[in-house]
C-alpha positions in Angstrom: 97.1 132.2 123.8 101.0 129.9 123.7 102.9 130.7 120.2 104.0 127.6 118.9 107.8 127.6 116.7 106.8 126.4 112.7 109.1 123.3 111.9 110.9 124.4 108.8 109.1 121.6 105.7 111.3 118.7 105.1 113.2 118.1 101.7 110.1 114.9 100.7 107.1 116.8 102.2 108.3 119.7 99.8 108.4 117.8 96.7 105.7 116.0 97.9 103.3 119.1 97.7 105.2 120.5 94.3 105.2 117.2 93.0 100.3 116.7 93.7 100.4 120.5 93.1 102.0 119.9 89.3 100.0 117.1 88.8 96.3 118.0 89.7 97.2 121.0 87.8 98.4 119.9 84.6 94.6 117.1 84.8 92.5 120.2 85.6 91.9 120.5 88.6 91.3 122.2 91.8 94.3 121.9 94.0 95.2 123.8 97.3 97.3 122.5 100.0 100.0 123.8 103.2 102.7 123.2 103.1 102.3 124.0 106.9 101.4 122.4 110.2 97.9 125.3 110.3 96.2 125.6 113.2 93.3 128.0 112.0 89.5 126.3 112.1 86.3 126.9 109.8 84.6 125.3 107.0 85.6 125.6 104.4 87.8 123.1 101.1 91.1 121.9 101.3 92.9 122.0 104.0 91.2 124.9 105.4 90.7 123.2 109.0 93.2 121.7 110.2 94.0 121.9 113.5 97.5 121.4 115.8 97.2 120.2 119.3 98.5 123.6 120.2 95.3 125.2 119.0 93.2 126.6 121.9 90.2 124.1 122.4 92.1 121.6 121.6 93.8 118.7 123.7 95.9 115.8 122.5 96.5 113.5 125.8 98.3 110.0 124.8 95.2 108.4 122.6 92.7 110.5 123.1 91.7 114.5 121.6 89.2 116.1 123.3 87.7 118.6 120.8 86.2 122.1 122.7 83.4 123.4 120.7 82.1 126.2 122.6 86.1 127.7 121.1 86.8 128.8 117.3 89.4 126.1 117.0 86.2 123.4 117.8 83.5 125.6 115.6 83.4 123.6 112.9 81.9 120.6 114.4 79.0 122.6 115.5 76.8 122.0 112.7 76.2 119.1 109.6 79.2 118.6 107.2 81.7 120.8 109.1 84.9 119.5 109.6 88.4 118.9 111.3 91.8 117.5 110.5 93.9 117.9 113.8 97.3 117.3 112.8 98.7 116.7 115.8 96.7 113.8 116.4 96.2 112.3 112.6 92.4 112.9 113.0 89.1 113.7 111.0 86.7 114.7 112.5 83.1 115.9 110.5 80.3 116.0 111.7 77.9 114.0 109.9 74.3 115.3 111.1 72.8 116.3 114.0 75.2 116.0 117.2 76.5 113.2 115.4 80.1 112.9 114.8 82.8 110.6 113.1 86.3 110.5 114.1 88.7 108.3 110.9 92.6 108.4 111.3 94.0 111.4 108.9 96.3 108.5 107.7 95.3 107.6 104.2 96.0 103.5 103.7 97.3 104.8 99.8 100.5 106.7 100.7 100.4 107.5 104.2 99.8 110.6 103.6 98.4 112.4 106.6 98.1 117.0 106.4 96.6 117.4 103.3 93.0 116.5 103.2 89.7 118.6 101.6 85.4 117.6 102.3 83.0 118.5 100.3 79.5 117.3 99.6 80.7 114.9 102.1 83.4 113.8 100.3 87.0 113.4 102.6 89.4 113.8 99.5 93.6 113.1 100.5 94.9 115.4 98.3 97.9 113.5 97.8 96.9 111.4 95.7 93.4 112.0 95.1 91.6 109.3 96.6 88.5 109.7 98.3 86.8 108.6 101.1 82.4 108.9 102.7 81.9 110.3 106.0 81.4 106.1 107.1 85.5 105.7 106.2 85.1 103.7 103.5 86.1 103.8 100.0 84.8 105.6 97.4 87.7 106.1 94.6 90.8 104.9 94.6 93.1 104.6 94.5 93.1 104.3 97.5 91.8 100.6 98.2 90.9 99.8 101.8 89.0 102.3 104.6 90.4 104.5 106.3 90.4 103.7 110.6 87.4 105.1 112.3 87.9 106.1 116.1 85.0 105.6 119.0 83.8 109.9 119.6 81.9 110.4 123.2 80.4 113.1 123.4 78.9 115.4 126.7 77.4 118.8 125.9 80.4 121.1 124.1 83.1 118.0 124.5 84.2 116.1 122.1 86.5 112.9 123.2 88.0 111.1 120.5 89.3 107.9 121.7 92.2 106.1 119.1 
């Protein structure tokens, strides 16, 4: 397994995350976020499904992301409701039922946050400012006013290819 060097957190990212935590705490909204790139993948809540481009089973080749569902990194997409944030490719992927997987940009249309997402009750939540999007990429709650860009997804057995 390839070891990756953690990138230092920029001051801007730290302040944005700290400010969001303070705001959500003041409003009594549950919030879990990560200041670093996580390479783990599991079914869960806020930001537990972040995967970097060096994760075993996830390959980024230019504008294509290839996910091997038979690996631990690809496992969340095997079942309905499972999702992944592939941070290095700026991609959100979700299994919307059976063999159907959809993929979107992870760049929020509100202010461009791209690494702080959660998924619950069939809604993606950008935890930077609370915008929510459905599994079609459509805005459900602002402040975002534009839908997420959707990417082409092809699935052949346990291999999923997302083309941006």
